[in-house]
C-alpha positions as CSV (number, residue, x, y, z in Angstrom):
1,X,-75.6,-17.0,84.3
2,X,-74.2,-18.1,81.3
3,X,-70.2,-18.4,80.6
4,X,-68.5,-16.4,78.0
5,X,-67.2,-19.7,76.8
6,X,-70.7,-21.1,76.5
7,X,-71.8,-18.1,74.6
8,X,-69.0,-18.1,72.3
9,X,-69.8,-21.9,71.3
10,X,-73.6,-20.9,70.9
11,X,-72.4,-18.0,68.4
12,X,-70.0,-20.6,66.5
13,X,-71.6,-22.5,63.6
14,X,-72.0,-26.1,64.2
15,X,-72.4,-27.1,60.7
16,X,-71.3,-26.2,57.2
17,X,-68.3,-24.2,56.2
18,X,-67.3,-21.1,58.0
19,X,-67.3,-17.7,56.5
20,X,-63.5,-17.1,57.3
21,X,-62.9,-20.5,55.2
22,X,-64.8,-19.1,52.3
23,X,-63.1,-15.6,52.6
24,X,-59.7,-17.1,53.0
25,X,-60.2,-19.5,50.1
26,X,-61.3,-16.6,47.9
27,X,-58.6,-14.4,48.6
28,X,-55.9,-17.3,48.0
29,X,-57.6,-17.9,44.5
30,X,-57.2,-14.2,43.7
31,X,-53.6,-14.2,44.5
32,X,-52.7,-17.3,42.9
33,X,-54.6,-16.2,39.5
34,X,-52.5,-13.2,39.2
35,X,-49.3,-15.6,39.1
36,X,-51.3,-17.9,37.0
37,X,-52.0,-15.1,34.4
38,X,-48.2,-14.0,34.5
39,X,-47.2,-17.5,33.9
40,X,-49.6,-18.1,31.0
41,X,-48.2,-14.7,29.4
42,X,-44.6,-15.9,29.7
43,X,-45.5,-19.3,28.1
44,X,-47.1,-18.1,25.4
45,X,-44.6,-15.3,24.6
46,X,-41.9,-17.9,24.7
47,X,-43.8,-20.3,22.6
48,X,-44.4,-17.4,20.0
49,X,-40.6,-16.5,20.2
50,X,-39.3,-19.9,19.4
51,X,-38.7,-19.2,15.7
52,X,-36.2,-16.6,16.5
53,X,-34.9,-18.1,19.7
54,X,-33.9,-21.1,17.7
55,X,-32.4,-19.3,14.7
56,X,-30.6,-16.6,16.7
57,X,-29.9,-17.6,20.3
58,X,-28.3,-15.1,22.3
59,X,-26.9,-13.2,19.1
60,X,-30.7,-11.8,18.9
61,X,-29.9,-9.9,22.3
62,X,-26.5,-8.7,21.1
63,X,-27.1,-8.0,17.3
64,X,-27.8,-4.6,16.0
65,X,-29.0,-5.3,12.5
66,X,-32.9,-5.2,12.0
67,X,-33.7,-6.1,8.5
68,X,-37.1,-7.9,8.0
69,X,-36.6,-8.3,4.2
70,X,-33.3,-10.3,4.7
71,X,-34.6,-12.2,7.8
72,X,-31.9,-10.5,10.2
73,X,-33.0,-9.4,13.6
74,X,-31.0,-7.9,16.5
75,X,-32.5,-6.3,19.6
76,X,-29.7,-4.5,21.1
77,X,-30.7,-0.9,19.8
78,X,-34.2,-1.3,21.2
79,X,-32.7,-2.5,24.6
80,X,-30.6,0.5,24.8
81,X,-33.0,3.0,23.8
82,X,-35.6,1.8,26.3
83,X,-33.0,1.5,29.0
84,X,-31.2,4.8,28.5
85,X,-34.2,6.9,28.2
86,X,-35.7,5.5,31.2
87,X,-33.0,6.1,33.5
88,X,-32.2,9.4,32.2
89,X,-35.9,10.5,32.6
90,X,-36.0,9.0,36.1
91,X,-32.7,10.8,37.0
92,X,-34.3,14.2,35.9
93,X,-37.7,13.7,37.4
94,X,-36.8,12.1,40.9
95,X,-35.3,15.3,42.2
96,X,-38.2,17.4,40.8
97,X,-40.8,15.1,41.9
98,X,-39.3,14.9,45.5
99,X,-39.1,18.5,45.6
100,X,-42.4,19.0,44.6
101,X,-43.6,16.7,47.3
102,X,-41.9,18.4,50.0
103,X,-43.0,21.9,49.0
104,X,-46.8,20.6,48.9
105,X,-46.5,18.9,52.2
106,X,-44.0,20.8,54.3
107,X,-43.6,24.5,52.8
108,X,-46.5,25.6,51.1
109,X,-49.9,27.0,53.0
110,X,-52.3,24.1,53.1
111,X,-54.7,25.3,50.7
112,X,-52.1,26.6,48.0
113,X,-50.5,23.2,48.5
114,X,-53.7,21.1,48.0
115,X,-54.4,23.2,44.7
116,X,-50.6,22.3,43.4
117,X,-51.1,18.6,44.3
118,X,-54.3,18.6,42.3
119,X,-52.7,20.1,39.4
120,X,-49.9,17.7,39.4
121,X,-52.2,14.7,39.9
122,X,-54.1,16.0,36.8
123,X,-51.1,15.6,34.9
124,X,-51.1,11.9,35.3
125,X,-54.7,11.7,33.8
126,X,-53.7,13.0,30.4
127,X,-53.3,10.1,27.6
128,X,-50.0,9.5,26.6
129,X,-51.0,10.4,23.0
130,X,-51.6,13.9,24.1
131,X,-48.1,14.0,25.4
132,X,-46.7,12.7,22.1
133,X,-48.6,15.2,20.1
134,X,-47.6,18.2,22.1
135,X,-44.0,16.7,22.0
136,X,-44.0,16.3,18.3
137,X,-45.6,19.5,17.7
138,X,-44.2,21.8,20.3
139,X,-41.4,20.6,22.4
140,X,-39.5,18.8,19.4
141,X,-39.3,22.2,17.2
142,X,-38.3,24.1,20.3
143,X,-35.5,21.6,21.2
144,X,-34.3,22.1,17.5
145,X,-34.4,25.6,17.4
146,X,-33.1,26.8,20.9
147,X,-31.8,23.9,23.2
148,X,-30.0,21.6,20.8
149,X,-28.1,24.3,19.1
150,X,-26.8,25.6,22.3
151,X,-25.7,22.2,23.3
152,X,-23.8,21.7,20.2
153,X,-22.1,25.1,20.4
154,X,-21.2,25.0,24.2
155,X,-20.9,21.1,24.8
156,X,-20.3,19.7,21.4
157,X,-17.0,18.5,22.4
158,X,-18.4,15.8,24.5
159,X,-19.8,12.5,22.8
160,X,-23.2,13.1,24.5
161,X,-24.0,16.1,22.4
162,X,-22.6,15.4,19.1
163,X,-24.4,15.5,15.9
164,X,-27.1,17.8,14.2
165,X,-30.1,19.2,15.8
166,X,-32.8,16.9,14.8
167,X,-35.6,17.8,17.2
168,X,-36.8,14.4,17.5
169,X,-34.2,12.5,19.5
170,X,-33.3,10.9,22.4
171,X,-33.0,14.1,24.4
172,X,-36.9,14.8,23.4
173,X,-37.8,11.3,24.6
174,X,-36.0,11.6,27.9
175,X,-37.8,14.9,28.5
176,X,-41.2,13.6,27.4
177,X,-40.8,10.7,29.6
178,X,-39.8,13.0,32.5
179,X,-42.7,15.0,32.3
180,X,-44.8,11.8,32.4
181,X,-43.2,10.4,35.3
182,X,-43.3,13.3,37.6
183,X,-46.9,13.2,38.4
184,X,-46.8,9.4,39.5
185,X,-43.7,9.9,41.7
186,X,-44.9,13.3,43.3
187,X,-48.5,11.9,44.2
188,X,-47.0,9.0,46.1
189,X,-44.1,10.7,47.7
190,X,-46.6,13.3,48.8
191,X,-48.7,10.6,50.5
192,X,-45.5,8.9,52.1
193,X,-44.7,12.3,53.4
194,X,-48.0,12.9,54.9
195,X,-47.8,9.6,56.6
196,X,-44.7,10.6,58.7
197,X,-45.8,11.2,62.2
198,X,-46.0,14.7,63.4
199,X,-44.0,13.7,66.6
200,X,-41.0,13.4,64.1
201,X,-41.3,16.8,62.9
202,X,-42.0,18.2,66.6
203,X,-39.1,16.5,68.2
204,X,-36.9,17.9,65.7
205,X,-37.9,21.3,65.9
206,X,-37.8,21.0,69.8
207,X,-34.2,20.3,69.6
208,X,-33.5,23.4,67.5
209,X,-33.5,22.2,64.2
210,X,-34.4,24.6,61.2
211,X,-37.2,23.7,58.9
212,X,-34.8,22.1,56.4
213,X,-32.8,20.3,59.2
214,X,-36.1,19.0,60.4
215,X,-37.1,18.0,56.7
216,X,-33.5,16.4,56.1
217,X,-33.2,14.5,59.2
218,X,-36.5,13.6,60.5
219,X,-38.9,13.5,57.6
220,X,-36.8,12.2,54.7
221,X,-35.2,9.4,56.3
222,X,-38.7,8.1,57.8
223,X,-40.2,8.1,54.4
224,X,-37.3,6.9,52.3
225,X,-38.5,3.3,51.6
226,X,-41.9,4.7,50.5
227,X,-40.1,7.3,48.2
228,X,-38.0,4.7,46.7
229,X,-41.1,2.6,46.0
230,X,-42.7,5.8,44.1
231,X,-39.3,6.0,42.1
232,X,-39.8,2.2,41.1
233,X,-43.3,2.8,40.0
234,X,-42.1,5.7,38.1
235,X,-39.5,3.4,36.0
236,X,-42.1,1.0,35.4
237,X,-43.9,3.7,33.6
238,X,-41.1,5.1,31.6
239,X,-39.7,1.6,30.5
240,X,-43.0,0.5,29.1
241,X,-44.4,3.9,27.6
242,X,-45.2,3.4,24.0
243,X,-47.0,6.0,22.1
244,X,-45.5,9.3,23.5
245,X,-42.0,8.0,23.1
246,X,-42.7,6.6,19.4
247,X,-43.7,10.2,18.1
248,X,-40.6,11.9,19.4
249,X,-37.6,9.6,19.7
250,X,-37.1,9.5,15.9
251,X,-37.3,5.6,15.6
252,X,-33.8,4.7,14.2
253,X,-32.3,1.6,15.2
254,X,-29.0,2.8,16.2
255,X,-26.7,2.7,19.3
256,X,-25.2,6.2,19.8
257,X,-23.9,8.0,22.8
258,X,-25.3,11.3,21.6
259,X,-28.5,12.4,23.5
260,X,-29.2,14.5,19.9
261,X,-29.5,11.5,17.6
262,X,-32.7,9.7,16.9
263,X,-33.1,6.2,18.6
264,X,-35.7,3.4,19.3
265,X,-37.1,1.7,22.1
266,X,-38.8,-1.8,22.4
267,X,-42.4,-0.7,23.1
268,X,-42.0,1.5,20.0
269,X,-40.8,-1.1,17.7
270,X,-43.7,-3.6,18.7
271,X,-46.3,-0.8,18.3
272,X,-44.7,0.3,14.8
273,X,-44.2,-3.0,13.2
274,X,-46.7,-5.6,14.8
275,X,-49.4,-5.0,12.7
276,X,-47.4,-5.3,9.4
277,X,-45.2,-8.0,10.2
278,X,-44.3,-9.4,6.9
279,X,-43.3,-13.1,8.1
280,X,-43.7,-15.5,10.8
281,X,-39.9,-14.7,11.5
282,X,-40.6,-11.2,11.7
283,X,-43.7,-11.7,14.3
284,X,-41.5,-13.9,16.4
285,X,-38.7,-11.4,16.6
286,X,-41.3,-8.8,17.9
287,X,-42.6,-11.1,20.5
288,X,-39.1,-12.0,21.5
289,X,-38.5,-8.1,22.0
290,X,-41.9,-8.2,24.0
291,X,-40.4,-11.2,26.1
292,X,-37.3,-9.1,26.5
293,X,-39.2,-6.3,27.5
294,X,-40.9,-8.2,30.3
295,X,-37.6,-9.6,31.5
296,X,-36.0,-6.3,31.8
297,X,-39.0,-5.0,33.6
298,X,-39.0,-8.0,36.0
299,X,-35.1,-7.7,36.7
300,X,-35.5,-4.0,37.4
301,X,-38.1,-4.4,39.8
302,X,-36.4,-7.2,41.5
303,X,-33.2,-5.1,41.9
304,X,-35.1,-2.4,43.1
305,X,-37.0,-4.6,45.6
306,X,-33.6,-5.8,46.7
307,X,-32.5,-2.3,47.3
308,X,-35.8,-1.4,48.9
309,X,-35.4,-4.3,51.4
310,X,-31.8,-3.5,52.2
311,X,-32.5,0.1,53.0
312,X,-35.3,-1.0,55.2
313,X,-33.1,-3.5,56.9
314,X,-30.4,-0.9,57.7
315,X,-32.9,1.5,58.9
316,X,-34.4,-1.2,61.2
317,X,-30.8,-1.7,62.6
318,X,-30.1,1.7,63.1
319,X,-33.3,2.3,65.1
320,X,-32.2,-0.6,67.3
């Protein structure tokens, strides 16, 4: 009778390279190719940005003047517009998205929830230029005629609602980004909540918890890390959005606390001016803005990952 060890030796190839070794090598190659691509992008962007880096230094990041004719460039208004619009849109989209995910997974009947989820996911497939077209033709006039005059009349004493009702403004960009981010966060949050073990819910109900208490104490804490990951992806979509924001934000390079004032973002200025860069310095300034956009995105994601790691660590410590 052949032993198990002898049978295993008979199945094991004696010559040549094993399939596991090839598979490991291919996957390692794929993984490191992503890092190589990112490194090449960074190196090329830094190389193309050297004229403005050498001429302006850190004053490029702190400067507010953008005059291609005079060769004076400052990126602070664009950084301000990108960060503020993305964060405000995320603050509005996160409660709406998580609430929709909870309704679909925990409250709505199964068939109705599936229909709602499909409609929400359909929003993610709409091209951004369609959102922008709807925003500039429908939403911006509506804001100009109804929402912005109301905010000026009732809250005009606050610096956030000063100015005239232009329609196209930071507020319009925040709203359009919120609409575009909601499907991403909702879809991922829904899958996270569906992954929560049913035993979690049953245990809470067995202890006498209401449906809201069950969701608050058993479901949401279990899926907190995944929901935060969904918010991170939504932030990445918001801060890099170009066409829709370009069409509704007003494209004015200024820093203002008022949400009713026009603004500008880093992706928008690149899209508007890169094809018409009048000089090498102008092109280098736009490339450096792209480099800053890449850096801001990386910093935000690193900070979010650290936050996610800290929350996961505390959750594990509490479980112990």
